[in-house]
C-alpha positions as CSV (number, residue, x, y, z in Angstrom):
1,M,-10.4,-7.3,14.2
2,S,-10.4,-5.2,11.1
3,L,-10.5,-1.5,11.5
4,P,-13.7,0.2,10.2
5,L,-11.9,2.6,7.9
6,Q,-13.6,4.6,5.2
7,I,-11.2,4.8,2.3
8,I,-7.9,3.0,3.3
9,P,-8.3,-0.7,2.3
10,T,-8.0,-3.2,5.1
11,L,-8.9,-6.5,3.5
12,F,-5.4,-7.4,2.5
13,V,-3.6,-6.9,5.9
14,E,-3.3,-10.7,6.5
15,D,-1.8,-11.3,3.0
16,Y,0.7,-8.5,3.7
17,K,1.6,-9.9,7.1
18,R,2.3,-13.3,5.6
19,S,4.7,-11.7,3.2
20,F,6.4,-9.5,5.8
21,D,10.2,-9.9,6.2
22,P,10.8,-11.1,9.8
23,T,14.3,-9.5,9.9
24,I,12.9,-6.0,9.8
25,Q,11.5,-5.8,13.4
26,P,14.8,-6.8,15.0
27,Y,16.6,-4.3,12.9
28,F,14.2,-1.5,14.1
29,E,14.6,-2.6,17.7
30,K,18.4,-2.3,17.3
31,L,17.9,1.2,15.7
32,S,15.7,2.3,18.6
33,E,18.7,1.9,21.0
34,S,20.4,4.8,19.1
35,E,19.7,8.5,18.8
36,L,19.8,10.7,15.8
37,S,21.9,13.8,16.2
38,T,20.6,17.0,14.7
39,I,23.4,17.0,12.1
40,V,22.7,13.4,11.1
41,F,18.9,14.0,11.0
42,N,19.4,17.0,8.7
43,L,21.6,15.0,6.4
44,L,19.1,12.2,6.2
45,V,16.3,14.6,5.5
46,S,18.3,16.4,2.8
47,Y,18.8,13.0,1.1
48,S,15.2,12.1,1.4
49,A,14.1,15.4,-0.1
50,L,16.6,15.1,-2.9
51,F,15.6,11.7,-4.0
52,S,11.9,12.3,-3.6
53,T,12.2,15.5,-5.7
54,K,14.4,13.8,-8.3
55,M,11.4,11.5,-9.1
56,T,9.4,14.5,-10.4
57,G,12.0,15.4,-13.1
58,E,11.6,19.1,-12.3
59,N,14.5,21.4,-13.0
60,D,13.6,25.1,-13.7
61,G,16.4,26.9,-11.9
62,F,15.2,26.4,-8.3
63,D,15.8,23.2,-6.5
64,P,12.4,22.1,-5.1
65,S,14.2,19.7,-2.7
66,E,15.0,22.7,-0.5
67,D,11.3,23.4,0.1
68,L,10.6,19.7,0.6
69,M,13.4,19.5,3.2
70,E,11.6,22.3,5.1
71,A,8.4,20.1,5.0
72,Y,10.4,17.1,6.4
73,L,11.8,19.3,9.2
74,F,8.3,20.5,9.9
75,A,7.0,17.0,10.1
76,H,9.8,16.0,12.5
77,T,8.4,18.4,15.1
78,T,4.6,18.2,14.3
79,T,2.0,15.6,14.8
80,L,0.6,14.0,11.6
81,S,-2.9,15.3,11.0
82,A,-5.2,16.7,8.4
83,Q,-4.0,20.3,9.2
84,S,-0.3,19.4,9.3
85,I,-0.6,17.7,5.9
86,I,-2.0,20.9,4.5
87,D,0.7,22.9,6.2
88,A,3.4,20.6,4.9
89,H,2.0,20.9,1.3
90,V,2.3,24.7,1.6
91,L,6.0,24.3,2.5
92,L,6.9,21.8,-0.2
93,T,5.2,23.8,-3.0
94,K,6.4,27.2,-2.0
95,H,8.3,27.7,-5.2
96,I,6.4,25.4,-7.6
97,L,2.8,26.5,-7.2
98,P,1.1,29.9,-6.9
99,E,0.2,30.8,-3.3
100,T,-3.5,30.3,-4.1
101,Q,-2.8,26.6,-4.9
102,Q,-0.5,25.8,-2.0
103,G,-2.3,23.6,0.5
104,Q,-5.5,23.7,-1.6
105,F,-7.3,20.9,-3.5
106,R,-7.0,21.2,-7.2
107,T,-9.9,22.5,-9.3
108,T,-8.7,20.9,-12.6
109,T,-8.6,17.4,-13.8
110,V,-5.2,15.6,-14.0
111,S,-4.4,12.7,-16.3
112,A,-0.9,11.4,-15.3
113,L,0.7,9.8,-12.3
114,A,4.1,11.3,-13.1
115,E,5.8,13.5,-15.7
116,S,8.1,10.6,-16.5
117,S,5.2,8.3,-17.3
118,N,3.9,7.8,-20.8
119,V,0.8,6.1,-19.4
120,E,-2.1,8.4,-18.5
121,Y,-4.1,7.9,-15.3
122,A,-7.4,9.6,-14.5
123,A,-7.2,10.8,-10.9
124,A,-10.2,11.7,-8.8
125,A,-12.4,14.3,-10.3
126,P,-12.2,17.7,-8.6
127,H,-15.8,17.6,-7.3
128,L,-14.9,14.4,-5.4
129,L,-11.7,15.7,-3.7
130,F,-13.3,17.1,-0.6
131,S,-15.3,14.0,0.2
132,E,-12.5,11.6,-0.6
133,M,-9.9,13.5,1.4
134,L,-12.4,13.9,4.3
135,K,-12.5,10.1,4.4
136,Y,-8.7,10.0,4.2
137,Y,-8.4,12.4,7.1
138,V,-10.9,10.5,9.3
139,D,-9.0,7.2,8.6
140,L,-5.7,8.9,9.4
141,D,-7.0,10.2,12.7
142,Q,-8.3,6.7,13.6
143,L,-5.0,5.1,12.7
144,M,-3.0,7.6,14.7
145,N,-5.1,6.8,17.7
146,T,-5.0,3.0,17.4
147,D,-2.3,0.7,18.7
148,L,-1.0,-1.2,15.7
149,S,1.3,-4.2,15.4
150,F,4.7,-3.6,13.8
151,E,3.6,-5.2,10.5
152,K,0.4,-3.1,10.5
153,V,2.3,0.1,10.9
154,F,4.2,-0.6,7.7
155,Y,1.0,-1.7,5.9
156,F,-0.9,1.4,6.8
157,A,2.1,3.7,6.2
158,S,2.3,2.3,2.6
159,M,-1.5,2.5,2.1
160,L,-1.6,6.1,3.3
161,H,1.1,6.8,0.7
162,L,-0.7,4.9,-2.1
163,V,-4.2,6.2,-1.5
164,I,-3.2,9.9,-1.5
165,V,-1.2,9.4,-4.7
166,T,-4.2,7.8,-6.4
167,I,-6.6,10.5,-5.2
168,H,-4.0,13.1,-6.4
169,P,-5.7,15.9,-4.4
170,F,-3.3,18.7,-5.1
171,Q,-2.3,20.4,-8.4
172,D,1.3,19.4,-7.7
173,G,3.4,17.7,-5.1
174,N,1.2,14.6,-4.6
175,G,4.0,12.1,-4.9
176,R,6.3,14.0,-2.6
177,M,3.4,14.4,-0.1
178,G,2.6,10.7,-0.2
179,R,6.3,9.7,0.4
180,L,6.5,12.2,3.3
181,I,3.2,11.0,4.9
182,E,4.5,7.4,4.7
183,K,7.7,8.2,6.5
184,W,5.9,10.6,8.9
185,F,3.4,7.9,9.9
186,L,6.3,5.4,10.6
187,A,8.1,7.9,12.8
188,E,4.9,8.7,14.7
189,K,4.3,5.0,15.4
190,L,7.9,3.6,15.6
191,G,9.9,6.5,16.8
192,P,12.3,9.1,15.2
193,M,14.7,6.5,13.9
194,A,12.1,5.7,11.2
195,W,13.4,8.9,9.5
196,S,16.6,7.0,8.7
197,I,14.8,4.6,6.3
198,E,16.0,5.3,2.8
199,S,12.7,4.7,1.2
200,E,12.8,7.8,-1.1
201,K,16.2,6.7,-2.4
202,Y,14.9,3.2,-3.0
203,Y,11.8,4.5,-4.8
204,C,14.0,6.7,-7.0
205,E,16.3,3.9,-7.9
206,Q,13.3,1.7,-8.6
207,Q,11.2,4.5,-10.2
208,E,10.0,2.4,-13.1
209,K,8.8,-0.3,-10.8
210,Y,7.3,2.2,-8.4
211,Y,5.0,3.7,-11.1
212,E,4.3,0.3,-12.6
213,N,3.1,-1.0,-9.3
214,I,0.8,2.0,-8.9
215,R,-0.6,1.7,-12.4
216,S,-1.2,-2.0,-11.8
217,L,-4.3,-1.0,-9.7
218,G,-5.9,0.5,-12.8
219,L,-5.9,3.7,-14.8
220,V,-9.2,5.3,-13.6
221,Y,-9.9,6.5,-10.0
222,G,-13.1,4.9,-8.8
223,A,-12.3,1.7,-10.6
224,L,-9.0,0.8,-8.9
225,N,-8.3,-2.8,-7.8
226,F,-6.4,-2.6,-4.6
227,R,-6.1,-6.4,-4.7
228,E,-3.1,-5.6,-6.9
229,A,-1.5,-3.3,-4.3
230,L,0.8,-5.9,-2.6
231,P,3.8,-5.3,-4.8
232,F,3.7,-1.6,-4.1
233,L,3.2,-2.1,-0.3
234,Q,6.2,-4.4,-0.3
235,M,8.5,-1.7,-1.7
236,L,8.7,0.0,1.7
237,T,9.9,-3.1,3.4
238,L,12.3,-3.7,0.6
239,S,13.8,-0.3,1.2
240,V,14.6,-1.3,4.8
241,V,16.1,-4.7,3.8
242,A,18.3,-2.8,1.3
243,I,20.1,-1.1,4.2
244,T,20.1,-3.8,6.8
């Protein structure tokens, strides 16, 4: 039965499941037999933060991946929720946004998905952000409290990533936040070994395709066609296949 979610699309779950690589679940079952040491986890997190930050093209003297690593470490010990997303955004934007904008919805319009993109995208208007993110948080809470099949965990992890990126609620750090939430949700549902997925590295290496897949939904929030989302959703599973 389809979940009655408010903003996360559910109509394409079956199409996604039919395309799901059957080798991924056995790989995860094998991973679950292991444990991540603190040293290995910190190393994985540092790589995740480095590659996720590299996608932004920022280089102004301070390495933003240091703050993003703090957000990943916070996520590792904190339940994913509306409040923890806000807290994580504060951490990851500590040196890239004024304190008054950290963990706060933006009050200005934005017109691009990424600094590296030459194609403009009109994100959700500022006056819509509270209502759209309230729907997002309600859906997140329901997903966190629902037993999901293995395939659906991946589907909704990717959708949580995609939807927050298209809403673009914050002045900065939206992509990094989306990639963190995706990994965070996987770890909540599948266990801590999900942190070892090299999704950020894969997205960075496939950056042109990553943004192309987002733009394929459309260029104006409110007129997006999530029927075109499958290529983006498949990128997470491809990042797992790349290391199996």
